[in-house]
C-alpha positions, 0 to 999 in steps of 0.5 A: 500500500505504502509503496504503491502510494509513493509510486503513484505520487512520483508518477504524478509529479513527473507527468505534471512537471513534463507537461509544464516544461513542454509548455515553456519551450519556444514555439509551443503555444500554451493551451487555451486553458490549463487542464488537470493531469489525470494519472494512469489507472491503477494496476490490477494488483493495486486494485486487488490489494486495495479495493478502497483505493480503486476509486480513481480521483482526478488529481490536479497538478497543483495538488500536493501528494499526501505524505505517508509520514513526515519523512516521506513528505520531505522526500516527495517532490512538490508538484505545481500546476503550470501557470496559466498563460497571460491574456494575449494583449497587443505589445506596447509601442516602443518609446518615441525617439527623442526629438532631434536637437535643434541645430545651432544658429551659425552666423560665422564660418571657421577659417584657418585653425582658429579664425572665423569670418562673418558676412555683413551687409547694409542695404538701403532703398529710397524713394526721394522727392525734392521740391524747390521754386515750384519744381518737383523732382522724384527718383528711386535710388539705391542709397547704400549696398554695403557688403563685407566680411569681418572676423578673427584670424586669431580669436581676440588677438588679430581681427579684420574687416573689409566693406565695399559699397557698389552703390557709389558707382554713379554715372559721371557728369560733365564739366568744363575745365581750363587748360593749363601748362606744366606750371599750372598757368593758363595757356594763351589763348584761354581754352576749356575742355569738357572733362568727366566729373564724379557726382560724389566719391566713386571708390567703392572701397569703404573699410579695409583694416587689420586690428591687433586686439589687447586689453587696453588698446586695439591697434588698427591699420588701413582705411576707416572713418575719422572720429569726427561727428557722432553721426558721421563716424557711427554706422549708417544702419543706426541713423535716426533719419534716412540721411545724416544731418547736414553738419555731420555730412559737411565736417564728418562722415569721412574715411581716410588711410591711417593708423587708429588706436581705440578701446571702450571700457565700462565708463570710458572710451577713446579713439586716437588716430593719424591719417593721410588727410587726403580722403577716401583711398588716396595716397598722401601728397605731402609730408603733413598728417592729420591727428585725431582724438575722441574721448567718451564718458558713460556715467550710466548706461544709456548716456554718452558724453564726448569731446573731439579734437582734430588737426593737421600737422606738418604741412599747414600750407596745404589746401587740405589743412583742417581743424575741428573741435566738437562736443556731442551727447546722447541720452537713450533712456527707457524709450526716450532719446536725445542726441545733439552735436556741435562742431567748430571748423577751420579749413584751408591754409593760413590767410585763406582759412574758412571758419565754420560751425554747425550743430543739431538737436534730435529727439525721439520716443519709441511706442510699442517697441516698434514705432519711433517718431523723431524730430531734428532741428539744426543750423550750418554756417560754412563761413562765419565771416561772410554774411548770410551763409547759414542754413537752418533746417527743420526735419520730421520723421518716423521709424518703424522697427520690424527687427530693430535696426536689422529690418526697418522702414523710415520716412522723413520730411526736411525743410531747408531755409537758407538765410540768403534771400537769393537762395530759395527754400527747398524741401525733401521727402525720403521714404526708405527701407533697410536690411542690415546684418 
């Protein structure tokens, strides 16, 4: 009896374990539902010897076989039913791939081992109208098309800048010129010939210079603006009006070949230079040079107060001899702006010098971060000793900043009132658009 019971228990355990192991093999689909394992019918001997045990009882694999004693229970294996397969569910979707990192904005291109260059441009288109003595003239014009490159050869040590302006290639006018001999005297009989006359500077080369940068001084050699007039030497892309004030155009806004040393600190800045004195991209014609010094103070952020001195040395008899004294200030606080300049000027050699002066005051206020009405009042007198040579001007305008000075629209109306009665008043209307980067 005991032997038969032990044999039956072992057989049941082995049969249940085998069925469970087969179900775990790859490729063997689990049964739809777990069914109990029925043990084989008892042998006849068992039935004869123990008729009471002949009643077959289905034994589930999860059941533990009865132990004849504590010792047998310890030796007999425990039979567990195979776990019911989990309900079939669709596989979970794989996690979404992380979004690709946004590519960084590139505003400059690497050159050499450590250097870089960055393209720059200022493009300005105008509609211009002039009215004088009942006559009106209108025209479209490309006022500026400045294209260039700037960058470093060695970062924070050697830098450079090159800018050209093809809009300067204007059509030449024609003028009559007297015929002279090799000494400069007029030939006899007097004669004149027609010669081409440029309407303005025709060299498209604006800025070309190399700079050595250091902690207290940046030293540049090449061609750049002289530091006379706040509007004159600052970028044309940041003007309050489409065009500079007439005083800035008369005495500033000049480029020359030379050497410049400058630096800007938290509350102080300076610009010093020595120039040929001959103008845009012109070699010197004598041993004279022009010296310039501009000192700036920034007492608080948004306020600039400056003084300028400019003089010719070495060859004071030249027709290009010039001296300048200037003071200017700029208050740019919150949305309000005040800008003013005054320049005193002397031009020509001793005995034939012209003494002039000029200045202006400009006011502006920005509404809604985009719209800026502006007004500018000024006066220019190119010959103080002569009578009625001054010109007063009254200008009104508005700027609409789409993206700061990078993208903006400008409009202005200017009235010029000469003191000389023989010179009539005239007015100008300018509508301009600008793209700068």
